[in-house]
C-alpha positions as CSV (number, residue, x, y, z in Angstrom):
1,M,66.1,23.3,45.6
2,T,62.7,24.0,44.3
3,T,61.5,22.9,40.9
4,T,58.2,23.7,39.2
5,R,56.9,21.3,36.5
6,A,53.5,21.1,34.7
7,G,52.0,23.8,36.9
8,T,52.7,21.8,40.1
9,A,55.3,22.9,42.7
10,M,57.4,20.1,44.1
11,R,60.3,20.3,46.6
12,Y,63.3,18.1,46.1
13,M,66.2,17.7,48.5
14,R,69.7,17.1,47.1
15,S,71.3,13.9,48.3
16,P,74.6,12.2,47.7
17,G,74.9,10.9,44.0
18,H,72.6,13.7,42.7
19,R,69.5,11.8,43.7
20,L,66.4,13.7,44.7
21,T,63.8,12.6,47.2
22,S,60.2,13.9,47.0
23,R,58.9,15.3,50.2
24,V,55.4,14.4,49.1
25,T,55.9,10.8,48.1
26,G,59.2,9.9,49.5
27,A,60.0,8.5,46.1
28,R,63.6,8.8,44.9
29,S,64.2,10.0,41.4
30,S,67.3,10.3,39.2
31,C,68.5,13.6,37.9
32,L,70.6,14.6,35.0
33,P,73.9,16.5,35.6
34,G,73.1,20.1,36.6
35,G,70.1,19.1,38.7
36,R,67.6,18.6,35.9
37,P,64.9,15.8,36.5
38,T,64.9,12.7,34.3
39,K,61.9,11.5,32.3
40,E,61.1,9.0,34.9
41,S,60.9,11.6,37.6
42,L,58.7,13.8,35.5
43,M,56.3,10.9,35.0
44,I,56.0,10.4,38.8
45,V,55.3,14.1,39.2
46,R,52.5,14.1,36.7
47,T,50.9,11.0,38.1
48,V,50.9,12.5,41.6
49,S,49.4,15.7,40.2
50,M,46.6,13.9,38.5
51,F,45.8,11.9,41.6
52,R,45.5,15.1,43.7
53,L,43.2,16.7,41.0
54,V,40.9,13.7,40.9
55,S,40.8,13.6,44.8
56,L,39.8,17.3,44.8
57,M,37.0,16.8,42.3
58,C,35.5,13.9,44.4
59,L,35.7,16.0,47.5
60,C,33.8,18.8,45.8
61,T,31.1,16.4,44.6
62,L,30.5,15.2,48.1
63,L,30.3,18.7,49.5
64,L,27.9,20.0,46.8
65,P,24.1,19.5,47.3
66,A,22.6,16.5,45.3
67,Q,20.6,17.3,42.2
68,A,17.0,16.1,42.0
69,S,16.4,13.4,39.3
70,T,13.9,14.2,36.5
71,R,10.5,12.5,36.6
72,K,9.7,11.4,33.1
73,V,6.0,11.3,32.1
74,H,4.9,10.1,28.7
75,E,1.8,12.0,27.6
76,L,-0.5,9.9,25.4
77,V,-3.2,12.1,23.9
78,L,-6.0,10.2,22.2
79,S,-8.3,12.1,19.8
80,G,-9.9,11.7,16.4
81,T,-10.9,8.5,14.5
82,Y,-8.5,5.6,14.2
83,R,-8.6,3.3,11.3
84,D,-6.5,0.2,10.5
85,L,-5.7,1.8,7.1
86,A,-5.9,5.6,7.5
87,E,-7.2,6.9,4.1
88,S,-6.6,10.5,3.6
89,G,-9.4,12.9,2.5
90,F,-13.0,12.0,2.9
91,S,-15.7,10.2,1.0
92,I,-19.4,10.6,0.4
93,M,-20.1,7.1,1.5
94,S,-18.2,7.7,4.8
95,L,-20.2,10.8,5.5
96,A,-23.5,9.1,4.6
97,S,-22.7,6.3,7.1
98,G,-22.1,8.7,10.0
99,G,-18.3,9.0,9.5
100,G,-16.9,12.5,10.1
101,M,-14.7,14.8,8.3
102,G,-12.2,14.9,11.1
103,K,-8.6,13.6,10.9
104,V,-8.3,9.9,10.4
105,K,-5.3,8.4,12.2
106,P,-3.4,5.1,11.6
107,F,-4.3,2.7,14.5
108,Y,-1.3,0.5,14.3
109,D,1.0,3.5,14.6
110,L,-0.7,4.1,17.9
111,V,-0.2,0.5,19.0
112,A,3.5,0.7,18.0
113,D,4.0,3.9,20.0
114,I,2.5,2.3,23.1
115,G,4.7,-0.7,22.7
116,K,7.9,1.5,22.7
117,L,6.9,2.7,26.2
118,E,7.7,-0.7,27.7
119,K,11.4,0.1,27.7
120,A,11.3,3.9,27.7
121,G,11.1,4.2,31.5
122,G,8.9,6.6,33.4
123,E,5.1,6.6,33.6
124,V,2.2,7.2,31.2
125,L,-0.5,9.9,31.4
126,V,-3.4,9.0,29.0
127,D,-5.3,12.2,28.1
128,L,-8.8,11.3,27.1
129,S,-10.2,14.9,27.2
130,S,-11.0,15.1,23.5
131,P,-14.7,14.8,22.8
132,S,-14.0,13.1,19.5
133,L,-12.6,9.6,19.8
134,G,-13.3,6.9,17.3
135,L,-12.2,3.4,18.2
136,N,-14.1,0.3,17.3
137,G,-14.5,-2.8,19.4
138,P,-11.6,-4.9,18.0
139,Q,-9.3,-1.9,18.2
140,L,-10.2,-1.4,21.9
141,V,-9.4,-5.1,22.5
142,E,-6.0,-4.7,20.8
143,L,-5.3,-1.7,23.0
144,A,-6.1,-3.8,26.1
145,R,-3.3,-6.2,25.1
146,A,-0.9,-3.3,24.6
147,F,-1.7,-1.9,28.1
148,T,-1.4,-5.3,29.6
149,S,2.1,-5.5,28.3
150,L,2.8,-2.1,29.9
151,R,1.7,-3.4,33.2
152,N,3.7,-6.5,32.9
153,A,6.8,-4.3,32.2
154,G,6.1,-2.3,35.4
155,V,4.9,0.9,33.7
156,K,2.3,2.8,35.7
157,T,-0.6,4.4,33.7
158,T,-3.0,7.2,34.7
159,A,-6.1,8.2,32.7
160,Y,-7.8,11.6,32.7
161,L,-11.5,12.0,31.6
162,E,-13.8,15.0,31.1
163,N,-17.0,14.2,29.1
164,A,-16.6,10.5,28.3
165,S,-18.3,8.1,25.9
166,M,-18.1,4.4,26.3
167,S,-15.0,4.4,24.0
168,H,-13.3,6.9,26.3
169,Y,-14.0,4.8,29.3
170,R,-13.0,1.5,27.8
171,V,-9.5,3.0,27.3
172,A,-9.5,4.5,30.7
173,V,-10.3,1.3,32.4
174,L,-7.1,-0.2,31.1
175,C,-5.1,2.2,33.2
176,D,-4.0,1.8,36.9
177,R,-5.7,5.0,38.0
178,I,-8.7,7.0,36.5
179,F,-9.4,10.6,37.3
180,M,-12.4,12.5,36.0
181,A,-13.1,16.2,35.8
182,D,-15.7,17.3,38.3
183,M,-18.2,18.8,35.8
184,G,-17.9,15.9,33.4
185,T,-20.5,13.4,32.4
186,M,-20.0,9.8,31.4
187,D,-22.2,8.2,28.7
188,F,-22.0,4.7,30.1
189,K,-24.1,2.9,27.5
190,A,-24.7,-0.6,26.2
191,P,-24.1,-1.2,22.5
192,S,-26.9,-0.5,20.0
193,M,-27.6,-0.4,16.2
194,N,-30.2,1.5,14.3
195,T,-31.8,1.0,10.9
196,M,-33.8,3.5,8.8
197,F,-36.6,1.9,6.7
198,F,-37.5,3.6,3.5
199,R,-40.6,1.6,2.4
200,G,-43.0,4.3,3.5
201,V,-41.3,7.2,1.8
202,M,-40.7,5.1,-1.3
203,D,-44.4,4.4,-1.5
204,L,-45.1,8.1,-1.0
205,L,-42.8,8.9,-3.9
206,G,-44.1,6.1,-6.1
207,V,-40.8,4.2,-6.1
208,Q,-40.7,0.4,-5.7
209,V,-37.8,-2.0,-5.4
210,Q,-38.1,-5.5,-6.5
211,V,-35.8,-7.8,-4.5
212,T,-34.6,-11.3,-5.1
213,R,-32.6,-12.9,-2.2
214,C,-31.3,-16.0,-0.5
215,G,-31.5,-15.7,3.3
216,D,-34.4,-14.6,5.5
217,F,-31.8,-12.9,7.7
218,K,-30.3,-10.8,5.0
219,G,-31.0,-7.4,6.6
220,A,-29.5,-5.3,3.9
221,V,-32.8,-5.6,1.8
222,E,-35.4,-5.2,4.5
223,P,-35.4,-1.4,4.5
224,F,-36.5,-1.5,0.9
225,M,-39.2,-4.2,1.5
226,L,-40.7,-3.6,4.9
227,E,-41.9,-0.7,7.0
228,K,-40.1,-2.0,10.1
229,M,-37.6,-4.7,11.0
230,S,-38.8,-8.3,11.0
231,S,-39.1,-9.8,14.5
232,H,-36.8,-12.7,13.7
233,L,-34.0,-10.4,12.5
234,K,-34.5,-8.1,15.5
235,Q,-34.1,-11.0,17.9
236,H,-31.0,-12.2,16.1
237,Y,-29.5,-8.7,16.4
238,L,-30.3,-8.5,20.1
239,Q,-28.4,-11.7,20.7
240,L,-25.5,-10.3,18.8
241,L,-25.4,-7.2,21.0
242,R,-25.6,-9.4,24.1
243,D,-22.6,-11.5,23.0
244,M,-20.6,-8.3,22.4
245,N,-21.6,-6.6,25.6
246,D,-20.9,-9.5,27.9
247,G,-17.2,-9.3,27.1
248,V,-17.1,-5.6,27.8
249,V,-19.0,-5.9,31.1
250,S,-16.7,-8.7,32.2
251,R,-13.6,-6.7,31.5
252,I,-14.9,-3.6,33.4
253,S,-16.0,-5.8,36.3
254,T,-12.6,-7.4,36.5
255,R,-10.5,-4.2,36.2
256,R,-12.7,-2.1,38.6
257,Q,-13.8,-4.9,41.0
258,I,-17.5,-4.2,40.4
259,D,-20.1,-6.8,40.3
260,K,-21.3,-7.5,36.7
261,K,-24.9,-6.9,37.6
262,K,-24.0,-3.5,39.0
263,V,-22.2,-2.7,35.7
264,R,-25.3,-3.6,33.7
265,D,-27.4,-1.4,36.1
266,L,-25.1,1.5,35.4
267,Q,-25.4,0.9,31.6
268,R,-29.2,1.1,32.0
269,Q,-28.8,4.4,33.9
270,R,-26.4,5.5,31.2
271,L,-25.8,9.2,32.0
272,I,-23.5,9.4,35.0
273,S,-22.0,12.4,36.7
274,A,-18.4,12.5,37.9
275,S,-19.4,12.2,41.5
276,E,-21.7,9.3,40.7
277,A,-18.9,7.6,38.8
278,R,-16.6,8.0,41.8
279,Q,-19.3,6.6,44.1
280,A,-19.8,3.6,41.8
281,R,-16.0,3.0,41.7
282,L,-15.9,3.6,37.9
283,V,-13.2,6.2,38.6
284,D,-10.7,6.7,41.5
285,E,-10.8,10.5,42.0
286,V,-12.8,13.6,40.9
287,V,-10.5,16.6,40.1
288,P,-11.0,20.2,38.9
289,W,-11.5,20.9,35.3
290,R,-7.9,21.9,34.7
291,G,-6.6,19.4,32.2
292,A,-4.6,16.2,32.4
293,R,-1.3,17.6,33.5
294,Q,-2.7,18.8,36.8
295,L,-2.6,15.2,37.9
296,I,1.2,15.2,37.9
297,S,2.9,18.2,39.5
298,G,6.4,19.2,40.6
299,D,9.3,21.1,39.2
300,D,11.1,17.8,38.4
301,V,8.4,16.6,35.9
302,A,9.4,16.3,32.2
303,F,6.5,15.6,29.9
304,E,7.2,13.8,26.6
305,R,4.5,13.6,24.0
306,V,3.9,10.0,22.7
307,G,4.1,9.8,18.9
308,K,5.7,12.3,16.6
309,A,3.6,14.7,14.5
310,K,4.0,14.0,10.8
311,K,4.6,16.8,8.4
312,K,1.4,17.7,6.6
313,S,1.5,17.7,2.8
314,G,0.5,20.9,1.1
315,F,-2.9,21.3,-0.7
316,S,-2.8,21.8,-4.4
317,I,-5.9,22.5,-6.6
318,M,-4.1,20.9,-9.5
319,S,-3.6,17.8,-7.4
320,L,-7.3,17.7,-6.7
321,L,-8.1,18.2,-10.4
322,S,-5.9,15.3,-11.3
323,G,-7.2,13.0,-8.7
324,G,-4.8,13.7,-5.8
325,K,-1.3,12.4,-5.2
326,K,-1.0,8.8,-5.9
327,K,1.3,7.0,-3.5
328,A,3.0,3.9,-4.7
329,D,3.3,1.0,-2.4
330,K,6.6,1.0,-0.4
331,K,9.2,-1.1,-2.2
332,L,10.7,-3.7,0.1
333,E,14.4,-3.5,0.7
334,E,14.8,-6.5,2.9
335,P,12.9,-9.7,3.7
336,S,9.7,-8.7,5.4
337,Y,6.2,-9.7,6.4
338,V,3.4,-7.7,4.8
339,V,0.0,-6.8,6.3
340,L,-2.3,-6.4,3.3
341,H,-5.3,-4.2,4.4
342,L,-8.5,-4.9,2.6
343,Q,-10.8,-2.1,3.9
344,G,-14.1,-0.9,2.6
345,A,-16.9,-2.1,0.3
346,I,-15.9,-4.5,-2.5
347,E,-16.4,-3.2,-6.0
348,D,-15.8,-4.1,-9.6
349,G,-13.4,-1.8,-11.4
350,R,-9.9,-1.1,-12.7
351,E,-9.1,2.1,-10.8
352,A,-8.3,2.3,-7.1
353,S,-10.7,4.3,-5.0
354,A,-10.2,5.6,-1.4
355,G,-12.4,3.7,1.1
356,S,-13.2,0.8,-1.3
357,I,-11.7,-2.6,-2.3
358,V,-11.7,-2.4,-6.1
359,S,-11.1,-5.8,-7.7
360,G,-8.6,-4.8,-10.5
361,P,-6.0,-3.0,-8.4
362,T,-6.5,-5.4,-5.5
363,V,-5.8,-8.5,-7.6
364,A,-2.8,-6.7,-9.2
365,R,-1.4,-5.9,-5.7
366,V,-1.9,-9.5,-4.5
367,R,0.0,-10.8,-7.6
368,K,2.8,-8.4,-7.0
369,L,3.2,-9.7,-3.4
370,M,3.2,-13.3,-4.8
371,N,6.1,-12.5,-7.1
372,D,8.1,-10.5,-4.6
373,D,10.9,-12.7,-3.2
374,L,11.4,-10.3,-0.3
375,V,7.8,-11.0,1.0
376,E,8.2,-13.9,3.4
377,G,4.6,-14.0,4.6
378,V,1.3,-12.1,4.4
379,V,-1.4,-11.2,6.9
380,V,-4.6,-10.4,5.1
381,R,-6.4,-7.8,7.3
382,V,-10.1,-7.7,6.4
383,N,-12.4,-4.8,7.3
384,S,-15.3,-5.0,4.9
385,P,-19.1,-5.4,4.7
386,G,-18.7,-7.1,1.3
387,G,-20.2,-5.8,-1.9
388,S,-20.1,-7.1,-5.5
389,A,-20.2,-10.9,-5.7
390,T,-18.0,-11.0,-8.9
391,A,-15.4,-8.7,-7.4
392,S,-15.3,-10.8,-4.3
393,E,-14.7,-13.9,-6.4
394,A,-11.8,-12.3,-8.3
395,I,-10.1,-11.2,-5.1
396,L,-10.7,-14.6,-3.4
397,L,-9.0,-16.5,-6.3
398,A,-6.0,-14.2,-6.2
399,L,-5.6,-14.6,-2.5
400,R,-5.8,-18.4,-2.9
401,D,-3.0,-18.3,-5.4
402,L,-1.0,-16.2,-3.0
403,A,-1.5,-18.8,-0.2
404,K,0.0,-21.5,-2.4
405,T,3.3,-19.6,-2.6
406,K,3.7,-17.9,0.8
407,P,2.5,-18.3,4.4
408,V,-0.8,-16.5,4.8
409,V,-3.0,-15.8,7.8
410,V,-6.4,-13.9,7.8
411,S,-7.0,-11.3,10.5
412,M,-10.5,-10.0,10.8
413,G,-11.0,-6.4,12.0
414,N,-14.2,-4.7,13.0
415,L,-16.4,-6.1,10.2
416,A,-15.7,-9.0,7.9
417,A,-19.2,-10.0,6.8
418,S,-20.8,-11.3,3.6
419,G,-18.3,-10.6,0.8
420,G,-15.8,-9.7,3.6
421,Y,-16.2,-13.2,4.9
422,Y,-16.2,-14.7,1.4
423,I,-12.7,-13.3,0.6
424,S,-11.4,-14.8,3.8
425,M,-12.1,-18.3,2.6
426,I,-8.5,-18.8,1.5
427,G,-7.8,-22.0,3.3
428,C,-5.5,-20.4,5.8
429,P,-6.0,-19.8,9.6
430,I,-8.6,-17.1,10.3
431,L,-8.3,-15.0,13.5
432,T,-11.0,-12.7,14.8
433,E,-11.6,-10.5,17.8
434,R,-14.6,-11.3,20.1
435,E,-16.3,-8.1,19.0
436,T,-15.7,-8.6,15.3
437,I,-18.9,-8.9,13.2
438,T,-18.8,-11.6,10.7
439,G,-20.9,-14.1,8.8
440,S,-23.9,-12.6,6.9
441,I,-23.6,-15.6,4.5
442,G,-26.4,-14.6,2.0
443,V,-26.8,-12.8,-1.3
444,F,-29.4,-10.6,-3.0
445,G,-30.2,-8.5,-6.0
446,L,-32.6,-5.7,-6.6
447,R,-34.0,-3.4,-9.3
448,P,-35.9,-0.1,-8.8
449,N,-39.3,0.3,-10.4
450,L,-40.3,3.9,-11.1
451,T,-43.6,3.2,-12.8
452,E,-45.8,5.1,-10.3
453,I,-43.7,8.2,-10.1
454,A,-43.5,8.3,-13.9
455,E,-47.2,8.0,-14.3
456,A,-47.8,10.8,-11.7
457,A,-45.4,13.0,-13.6
458,G,-47.2,12.2,-16.9
459,V,-44.2,10.3,-18.3
460,H,-44.6,7.2,-20.5
461,E,-41.8,5.0,-21.8
462,E,-42.4,3.0,-25.0
463,V,-40.4,-0.1,-25.4
464,V,-39.8,-1.7,-28.8
465,G,-37.7,-4.9,-29.1
466,L,-37.5,-8.2,-31.1
467,D,-38.2,-10.1,-27.9
468,E,-40.1,-9.1,-24.8
469,T,-36.9,-9.4,-22.8
470,A,-34.8,-7.5,-25.3
471,A,-35.5,-4.0,-24.0
472,A,-38.1,-4.5,-21.2
473,M,-35.6,-6.0,-18.7
474,D,-33.6,-2.7,-19.0
475,S,-36.6,-0.5,-18.2
476,F,-37.1,1.0,-14.7
477,F,-40.6,2.2,-15.7
478,R,-42.5,-1.2,-15.6
479,P,-42.7,-4.0,-13.1
480,A,-40.7,-7.1,-13.7
481,S,-42.6,-10.0,-15.3
482,E,-42.7,-13.5,-13.7
483,H,-40.1,-14.6,-16.2
484,E,-37.7,-11.8,-15.3
485,L,-38.1,-12.5,-11.5
486,S,-37.6,-16.2,-12.1
487,R,-34.4,-15.6,-14.0
488,R,-33.1,-13.2,-11.4
489,Q,-33.8,-15.6,-8.6
490,S,-32.0,-18.3,-10.5
491,L,-28.9,-16.2,-10.7
492,V,-29.1,-15.3,-7.0
493,N,-29.5,-19.0,-6.1
494,A,-26.4,-19.9,-8.1
495,V,-24.3,-17.3,-6.4
496,Y,-25.6,-18.4,-3.0
497,T,-24.6,-22.0,-3.8
498,R,-21.2,-20.8,-4.8
499,F,-20.9,-19.0,-1.5
500,Q,-21.6,-22.2,0.3
501,D,-19.2,-24.2,-1.8
502,R,-16.3,-21.7,-1.2
503,I,-16.8,-22.1,2.5
504,L,-17.1,-25.9,2.5
505,E,-13.9,-26.1,0.5
506,V,-11.9,-24.8,3.3
507,R,-14.0,-25.2,6.5
508,K,-13.6,-28.9,6.7
509,G,-15.4,-29.3,10.0
510,L,-18.7,-28.1,8.5
511,T,-21.3,-30.0,6.5
512,R,-23.7,-28.2,4.1
513,E,-26.6,-29.0,6.5
514,Q,-24.7,-27.4,9.4
515,L,-23.7,-24.4,7.3
516,L,-27.3,-23.6,6.2
517,K,-28.4,-23.4,9.8
518,I,-26.0,-20.6,10.5
519,A,-26.1,-19.0,7.1
520,G,-29.1,-17.3,5.5
521,G,-27.7,-13.8,6.1
522,R,-27.2,-14.3,9.9
523,V,-24.5,-12.2,11.4
524,W,-22.3,-13.4,14.3
525,S,-19.9,-11.9,16.8
526,G,-16.3,-13.2,16.6
527,A,-16.8,-15.2,19.8
528,R,-19.9,-17.0,18.4
529,A,-18.2,-17.5,15.0
530,K,-15.4,-19.3,16.8
531,E,-18.0,-21.6,18.5
532,L,-19.8,-22.2,15.2
533,G,-16.6,-23.2,13.3
534,L,-16.7,-20.2,11.0
535,V,-13.2,-19.0,12.2
536,D,-10.2,-20.7,13.8
537,A,-9.2,-18.6,16.8
538,I,-9.7,-15.4,18.8
539,G,-6.8,-13.0,18.3
540,G,-5.7,-9.7,16.9
541,L,-3.2,-8.6,14.2
542,D,-0.2,-9.2,16.5
543,D,-1.3,-12.8,17.0
544,A,-1.6,-13.3,13.3
545,I,1.9,-12.0,12.7
546,V,3.2,-14.4,15.5
547,R,1.7,-17.3,13.5
548,I,3.6,-16.2,10.4
549,E,6.8,-15.9,12.4
550,K,6.4,-19.4,13.9
551,K,5.8,-20.9,10.5
552,N,8.9,-19.2,9.1
553,G,11.0,-19.6,12.2
554,A,12.1,-15.9,12.0
555,S,11.2,-12.5,13.2
556,L,11.2,-9.9,10.4
557,P,10.2,-6.3,9.8
558,V,6.4,-5.8,9.2
559,V,5.2,-3.5,6.4
560,H,1.6,-2.3,6.0
561,L,0.1,-2.1,2.5
562,P,-1.3,-0.4,0.6
563,R,-0.2,3.1,1.4
564,P,-3.1,5.5,2.1
565,S,-4.3,7.0,-1.1
566,G,-4.8,10.7,-1.8
567,S,-8.0,12.5,-2.8
568,P,-11.1,10.2,-3.0
569,F,-12.6,12.4,-5.7
570,G,-10.3,11.1,-8.4
571,A,-10.6,12.5,-11.9
572,L,-14.0,14.1,-11.1
573,G,-12.0,17.1,-10.0
574,S,-12.9,20.2,-8.1
575,L,-16.6,20.5,-9.1
576,L,-17.5,17.3,-7.2
577,G,-15.1,18.3,-4.4
578,V,-16.9,21.6,-3.9
579,M,-20.3,20.0,-4.1
580,V,-19.5,17.3,-1.5
581,R,-17.8,19.8,0.8
582,Q,-20.9,22.0,0.7
583,A,-23.2,19.0,1.5
584,A,-20.7,17.4,3.9
585,P,-22.0,19.0,7.2
586,E,-25.6,17.9,6.4
587,L,-24.6,14.4,5.4
588,E,-22.5,14.0,8.5
589,L,-25.3,15.1,10.7
590,L,-27.7,12.7,9.0
591,G,-25.3,9.9,9.5
592,H,-24.9,10.6,13.2
593,A,-28.6,10.9,13.5
594,G,-29.0,7.3,12.2
595,F,-29.6,7.9,8.5
596,R,-26.9,5.5,7.3
597,L,-27.3,5.9,3.6
598,A,-24.1,4.5,2.2
599,E,-25.3,1.1,1.2
600,P,-28.7,2.2,-0.2
601,I,-27.0,4.9,-2.2
602,R,-24.4,2.4,-3.5
603,I,-27.0,-0.3,-4.5
604,L,-29.5,2.1,-6.2
605,A,-26.7,4.0,-7.9
606,D,-25.3,0.8,-9.3
607,A,-28.7,-0.4,-10.5
608,L,-29.3,2.9,-12.3
609,R,-25.7,2.9,-13.8
610,H,-26.0,-0.7,-15.2
611,R,-29.4,-0.8,-16.7
612,G,-28.6,-3.8,-18.9
613,S,-27.1,-6.0,-16.2
614,F,-28.3,-7.6,-12.9
615,R,-25.8,-7.3,-10.1
616,V,-25.8,-9.9,-7.3
617,W,-24.6,-8.5,-3.9
618,M,-22.8,-10.1,-1.0
619,L,-23.3,-7.1,1.3
620,A,-23.9,-6.8,5.0
621,P,-26.7,-4.4,6.2
622,A,-25.8,-0.8,7.1
623,E,-27.0,-1.2,10.7
624,L,-24.0,-3.4,11.5
625,S,-22.1,-0.3,12.6
626,I,-22.3,-0.8,16.3
627,R,-22.8,2.3,18.4
628,W,-21.1,2.5,21.8
């Protein structure tokens, strides 16, 4: 008889005792009276059917043509300015220092994105075609570590250049292969710094500045005092640039297998065409000007952009009028390590300001970290030229209190000089990059004297007071007396002694005599600072976090604080905003041309604002912004 079950036709042959034998399997199965199969026989039928179906699928798979695998390419596009702490908006001081109005991006988000590629599979295409790329020396060194980790993980990297600055090339040289567009030009320059001196124009205007200082190498005051840079300071800066450039030349020489002398010759030539770059082995191939993706072709290629675009917040005129959106620090929900970013000039005050380290809010934030049981350790990341001596002292004392309760490590960024170095004297390990600028151990104070310009304008100020000093010391329309200059110098000397004391309290390997030989306002590269005993080790932020982990014996999430603030205009509202935006293009052009006006503006504005007080500054000179 023939029986059909579950869509499968099977033939069974009747045998004595009502037993059926399958012609397919030869298995014998019991049947119920009337010839109906039992449950056991149905199970056998279904099993055989499934076996035949699976066999058919396998056969089809073998007969079908094989599908090509997808080639995954991670596209890393670098553009804009990267900062350790990416403040939103823009500031007058940033523009006056040569900073642009372009988008500022968080650098450590970039490092984290690169780190994720180690286990993502595929290869990496680094698109360096954007003409705007702002990365400082220490950031480029941290990127070198990140790319080294990619190589160790077996990830292949390819770089594409068009018109390249030294920053572009220093990223490209980290890759396995470098391609350059045929009409491109490489600005292969050595580092430099520039300073504008105002003495001549101040004399022309009838404006004088009376300076009191400690440290013959305190370059921040020379533009007010001299018509050109002093020879001893110039020689000191040249040595600083040599120290920084030696490391860069060495890395390029090693990565591209070019003699160091040849690299220096190329720096002196500076402007190099794409074909010349190929001939000098700076790049591997010259390609048409068709963009980065031309380097990787094929229908099987799948590009994946590295880093997710973040949703932009809307603009509100009411937000600007009220000082912009204020973002609270992220509340910790689990035990974590905190990176506390101290970025910008150090100022006295009670209200936070974008681009500045204001003493009141900073001390409050440090105390909050100290009292938070979920904070298991803190890395203090310093990026500051210094500023007010009193604000620096307040922040230092708060950080020392923090270090008594939790593990703390100091990590120096691009610039940690003068007051930036002062607040690092916590008594904890200090890590710096080789290209970090630090030191500038010196102090100064100044007051403007507008006597000549007032006389030329026919203006006369009459001063009446019980004592000669009662009102005269507040006036900007008369030169300081010997007594006034003596009192100011006494204050400056006291702060300089305090500066030395704070260093000697924690840098046990230094004597005061040794310290004075390397102080006096002298600035040092991170590499030289390590040799001189001003810092403990060469390393980046990741190295500082590793130290915290080793001390705690645990790896925990890392949180960066503070959160970037909103509008830098604060309560001044839209009027100042409109004025600054109108002047912004001119200020930016002046900054890029070398007119770095942030520090002079800051100092003179403070002197005019506080007529009855004398401010002592721990501030590095404006020219310490190295240009690559």
